[in-house]
C-alpha angles and dihedrals in degrees: 000000000000090000093066097037096087094042091049091048092052094046092050093048092045090051094049092046091050091051090048091050092050091048091050091051091052105036109021123082111264091245092061093046091048092047094051092042110134095008095079095060089045087069087073092052090051090050091053089052094046093046091054092047092048092050091054095042093051090061102037142054125269102262096048088045092054092048090048092049093050090046093049092048093049091044093054090045093052092044096050092043091051092050090047094050093049092047093047093048095050095036101046106006093243140096119214088348094304107127111231102163117044096181104093092195090073094059120105110218093198090065092066091050126078096265089058089073091055092047091049093048090047091051092049092050091046092052092045092051091047092052092045092050091047091052092047092054092050 
């Protein structure tokens, strides 16, 4: 039963957040919907993080749970920042707004769109697996 608890929690929260986002698009003034923008879907990401932390904390003592929570938070921060930097560089030619590539023909529009995050994550996992396999073989 514990195996499906986190998955169920995330699915329920994602469903409720999606319904909320649709309701905001229909009933809220456009200014409010524009201001909230990406922050509404980020609730789901936070729930995934909290569910993982809660699952660890429910089976361990306080100090290891605190260390795990800080590590998970920093890990998600580094992961999301890395994905964002890669997407921004390939999508706009800049990093943190500092223009590195002036030639606009080298930019990949898909990287600034939602699928760009999936492509970036897939590339990172592919590179990580390649390096791990190379180390394993010697």
